[in-house]
N, C-alpha and C positions, 0 to 999 in steps of 0.2 A: 433366485437371480442375484448375483453379486453386482453392486454398483461400482464399477471400475471406470476410470477416466479413459483408458485405452479403448474401451468398447464404444465410446462416443465417436471416436475417430473411425473405427471399423464400420460402424453403422452408416456414417455419412459417406464413406468411400464407396459403399455399396448402393446407397440410396440416391445421393446427389454427387456423383464423382467429379463432374466438370464444374460444379458451382464453386465460387470463390470461398475459401476458408479463412485466408489471412492475406493482408496486403500491407505494404509499406512503401510509400512513394510510387514508383512505376512498377514495382515487383508485386506479383500476386502468386499465391499458392492455392491450387484447387484442393478440394477435400481428398481426392485420390492422391494428389502429390504430397499433401501433408501426411497422410497415412503412410505412404511409401517411404518418404524421407525419414519419418520417425522410426520406421523399422530399420532402415540403414544405419541411422545414428545409434539406435539401441545396440546393434551388433558391434559398432565401433566402440561403444562404451564397454560392452562385454569383453572385447578383445583387450581392454585395459584392466580387466579384472573386476569390473563393476558389476554387481549383481543385486539380488533381492535384499532390500534393507540398507544398502550402502548409501551414504549421503554424498551427493554431488553438489559441491559449492560453486556458485557462479559469481563472477565479478565483471559485469559487462553492461554496456548500454543496450537499449532496446534494438532488436533486429529480428528478422524472420528466422535467423539461425538460432536465436535464443528460444523462440517458440518451438522449433524442431527439437532442441535439446530438452525442453520441458516435456514435450509429448513422448520423446524417446525414453526419458526417465520413468514416465508413467507406465509405459508398456513393460519395461524391464523390472519394475518393482523397486527401482532405486528412489531415493528421496531427494527431490529438487529443493535446494536451499540457497536462495539468492542473497548475496551481499548487496548492501546499498551502494550503487555505482557512483554516488556522489561523494562517498567517503574515500579518503586517501588511505594508503597502506597502514599508517600508524593508527588511524581511527578504526580501521577494519580488523586489525589484528586480534583484539579480544573476542570478537564475534567468530572469526575464523578458528580460533583455538577452541571456543565453546562447541563448535559444530562437530569436531572430531571427524572430519570428512575423509573420504577415501580419494577424492579427486577435486582439484580446483580448476575451473574452466574460466578463462578470461577472453576478452576481445583483443584485437590487435593493439589498441592504445595502451593496454595494461599488461601485455604479455611479459615484458621484462620484469615489471614490478611483481607480477603474480608468482613468478618463480621464487623470488625472495620471500614473498608473503607465505607461500606454501612451506618453504623451509622453516621460517620463523614460527609458523603455526603447527609444525610437525605433521603436515599433510603429505602422504606418501608420494603424490604425483601431481603435476600440473599439465594442463592442455590448453589449447586455444581454438577460437572459432575462425581463425584466418592464418594464412601462411606468413607469420612474422614472429620473431623471437624464439625462445627455447620451448621445448615441449612438443608433443604431437599435435598436428593440425587435425582436429576431429572432423571438420567438414570434408577435407580431402580424404581422410580415412573412410568416412561413411560412403563416399562415392564408389568405393571398390566393393561395398557389401551388397547383399541381396535385399531387395525391397519386399520380399515375401513376408507374410504375417509372422509376428513374433509374440509369444505369450510366456509369461512367467507362471508356471503351473501352481506354485505355492501361494500366489498373490491372493489376498482377501480384502474385502472392502474396508475393514477396520485397520488395515495396515497403514503406516504413515505414507503420505503422498507428498506433502510439502512441509517445509519449516520456514516460517517468516520470522525475522528477528525484530523485536520491538523493545523500546526502552522502558525500564521500570522507574519508580520514583527515585531510586538511588543512582540512576544512570547506567547500571550494569545491564548488559543485554539479556534478554530472555527469548528463547526460541519457541514460537507457537507452532505446535505440531497439529497438522490437519490431515485427516484420513481421506482416502478415496471417497468413502461414503459422504463425509461432510462436504467435500468440494463438489461432488456430483449433485448433491441436493441443493447446495448454494447456487448452482448454475441452472437448475431445472426451472422451467417457466410454464409448466403445465402442458396439457394435451390439446388446448384449443387455440393456440396461436396460429393465425391463418397465413402469415408471411414470414419468411426467414428474417432474422434480425441482422441488420448491417450496422454495426456499432462502431463509432469513432472512439478510440481509447486515448485519453490524455495522460493516463498514468504510465510511468515506466514499468517495464516488465520485472523489475525486482520488487515491485509493490503488489500486495495482495489484490488491489483493485484491478490492475492490468490483467492478471491471470484469471480472476473471477469473471471479468467482463468477457474474456476470450472463451472460457468454458460456457458461459451463458449464451453467447452467440452460436457456438457450435451445437448446443443442445437444440437449437431451432433449425439446424442445417444451414446456418448463416455465416457471416463474415465478421472478423475483428479487423479493424483498420487502425494500425499502429502509427502513432505520430511521434517523431523524435523530440518535438518541442511542443509545449502547451501554450503557444501564443495564438492569438485569435486568427491571424491569417492562415497559419498552418492547419488549424482545426477546421476552419470553414472551407478551405480549399480541398481538404481531404473529404469532407462531407459532400461537397459538390461532385468531386471526381468519382467517388464510389457510390453516389446516390444513397447516402446513409439515411436510415430512418430513426436512429437513436444516437444521442449524444449525452454522456454523463460528464458533468464538470463540477468541480468544487466551486463555491460561491465566488471566490476571487477570480477564477477564470471566466465564469459567466459575466462578471462585471467588465472584463476586458473585451469579451465578445460583444456586449451591448454597446460598448464605446467605439467599436469598429464599424466600418461601412458594410453592414450585413447585406444591403441591397445589391452589392456587386456580385453576390454569389447566388447560384441557382440551388435553393434549398427546399424545393417544393416537396421532396419526399421525406423531409425531416419532421417527424411527428412526436417523438418522445424526448423530452428535455428533462433530465433527471439531475439531482444534486443532493448534497449532504456533506458529511465529515466535519462540518463546523456550522455555527449558527447561520440560518438563512433568513435575511430580512424580508419582510412581506413586500417591501418596495421592489426588491429584486424579482420576486415572483410576478408581481404586477407588470414589471417591465418586460419580462419574458413573454407573458401573455399578450402584451401589446405588440411586441416585435415579431412574434411567431404565432399569428392567429391560426386557430385550428389545431394547435399542438396540445399535448398533455404534459403536465409537469408533476413530478413526484419527488418527495423528500424522503431520504433514507437515514436511519440511525443504526449504527452498529460499530463493529470493530473487528480487528483481525481475529480476536479470540471467539467472537460470537457470530460473525457474519451479519445477517440482518436481524436486528432486534425490534425495530418498529419501522413503519412506513406511513407516510401521509399521502393519500391518493389525490388525484387531480381535482376531484369534486370538493376537497376540503382545504386546499392550499391557501385559498383566500379567506375561507370561512374560519379557519383555525390558525391565525398568525402566531408564530412562535412555537407551535406544536411540532413534534416529529411523528405524530400519528399513533397507530395502534399496532400491536404485535401481528405479524403475518401468520398465516396458517402454520400450525406446528410449533409455534413459539409461545411459551408461558412467561408472563412478566409479573413480578411482585416488587413491592417496595419494602426495604428493611425498616426497622424501628427508627433509624436515623435518616430515612428517606433514600438510602442507596438503592439504585436500580439493580435488580437481580433477574437473570434470565436463565431459562432452561429450554433446550431445543435439540433436535438432531443436527443442527448446524454447528454446535459448539466444538471447540478444539478438543483434542484428546488429552493434552497435557502441555506443560512447559517442558521443553526438552531437557532431560537430565537434571531436573530441578523439582524434586518431589515436595519440598517445603513450599515453594511458590505455587505449585499446583494445588496443594491442600488448602492454602490460604485463599486461592481464587475459587476453588470448587469444593468447599468443605462438605456439602451435602448434595452435590449434583447441580446446584444453582450457581451460575457464574456471578461473582461480585464485580460489577463494572467499575466501581470507584466513582461513578457519576451519581449525582443527586437529582431526583426527579419528583414531579408532581403529576397527579392524574386529575383531570377535570370531571365534571358530572357525567360525561359521556364515555369516560375511560380513555381519553386521549392523553398521551404523555408529553410533558414538557421537561426539558433539561434546565435545572435551576442552579446547578453548581457542580463542584467536583471535590471529592474527598482527597484525591491525590493532588500533588503539586505539578504534575505533568502539564506542559504548555502545548496546546494544540494549535498549530499555525499552518494554514494552507493544507490541511489534511495530514500533516506530519506531526510526530510526537517529539518533544524536546524536554529533556530532563534538566531543570535549572542547575543542579549541582555540577553537571558536565560542563556547562557553559561557564559557571563560576570558577571551576578548576582551570579552565583555559585562560580566563581573564586575570586570574590571580597572579600570573607571571608577567603581566604588563608593568613596566617600570613606573608608571604614573598612577597605579591603582594600589591603594592601601587596603581597602575593604570593598567587597562587591556582593550584591545580592541580585539575583535574576528572577524576574517575575513576568507573567503574561498580562498584557493589557488588552482590553476588548478592542476589536478593530472590525469595521463593517465588511472589509474585503477578505481578510485573512482569518477571521474568527478571533485570533489573538496574535499579537506581535511580541517578539522577545525584547524585553526592556532590561537594560543593565543599569542598576542603581549603584553608583560608585562613590565611595569616599576617597578622594584623591590623596596622593602623597603630598606633603607640605610643599607649597610653592608651585604646584602643577595643576592643570585642569585638562585631562585627556579629552580628545574629540571622538565622536562616534566613528569617524573614518579611521582613526588610529587603532581603536578597539577592533574594528572589523579586519583591518590589515593584520593585526596581531593574531587573530583567529584563523587566518587563511590556511596555514598548514595544519591546523589542529582540528577544525570542525567543518562539517558540511555547510554549504551556503545557507540553508534554511535555519541552521542553529545560531548563526551570527546575530548579535543584537541589531535591531532595527531602530531602537530608540535608546537614548542615553539621558539619565537623570543624575545630576550631581548633588550629593547631600553631605553635610558636615558629619553626620553620624547615621547609623542604621538603627531603627527601633528593635529592641531586643527584649526578651522575657527576663524578669528579675531573677528567677530561680536558676535557669539553665543558660541564659545569654543566647538563646536561639533567636534568629531573625524572625520578626513577626511579619511574614509576607502579606497576609491578608490586610493588616493595618497599613503596610507600605503601599499596597495597591490602592486602598481607600484614600490615602493621603494624596497620591499622585492624581487620582481622578477628581479630587476635590479642588485641585489647583486651577 
């Protein structure tokens, strides 16, 4: 048996056709509707020349149409490759070029810019998910197609299914290739789950988390509840409206929820409260336990490349503060001589797209080098103690310091700049710009953020500014000593 994502949709359409598969606001798609709409959309894509192995690049905000496009690509054997919708055209261009896509699909708000982006990235065609701007309207085209089942006969479980783009330590994009098999297994929840999962999704659908949560819910015959915004009111209202039983939030979002008037919402069915992506304070876990009695809380450690690397179950979240738990079934974990966490599992990426050097560096012997430093306690529970890479992890997103430094270097009041991550209880880390000002000037944080507006996504902008007369550098190579800089700031 091949583990193919399209077969999850076919199975649910036959087993639970009228049950909800996906919802957003007042709109809902049943499993039968999702299956049929994905067949229609797949045929519309095929009419544009898209077939097995072709990359479909998307640049759009979350919508049910995005989910249909994702599932249609799965059935057609095309590779779904979402761009970060928070990025502007200038920032997205290097990634669009890297993808070497056959089609760029945008939503209505980006339709005009997408045509230019496709041209600049040498993508043969652009399309849209609404009747606005240039290019074919895929939704309208799909309505004229048949909803009967569609299969790509040459499709195999090891074929690429998705490509998610992530930053490396140099700021250059890397495409994480995930196969049908890896994504199928990442979403599989075993054979003993007694109720369908109704899961509220705070992640945008260009993020691995959003699509992995979708596939996980569908594996149970359940529903993914898409939220356009990750504010507390939106998430809690969606959980009440759809009688959700699972909510996964990064720690910063859970803090917002705990600060909200939770009692206004009927959350009696909400039982699974999950978190991860950045450090989880034990105080946050205790507060969740108090505010949602009778629920279970789990902490997950992983990445786009590895999926789940470790998890801390509900029984241990207060007993093992600071830990991310133990490897789940099928995952092997070891620490390198320098303490780097290395993982091996069927959940691993296939490769970095079109980048054999980076793939070899990350997977030299089949074990993925995470770049994170870990420690194991006497019971084998893992804690994250540092990071080899300089990547800043803020609110579940990755930020390359050099990318932010390049943007800030053009500010007229900045002579030198170094960007570091500072610990933060809500965001895990915040982006901090350490600036040596030009003589006679002292830039403000607001002016730095305004300067970055057309250059960087919002989460990459500095949230803190430190002004220094000079940056600490190594004597031999004059490299900025980031670790020393962070230590100096924290000691102040």
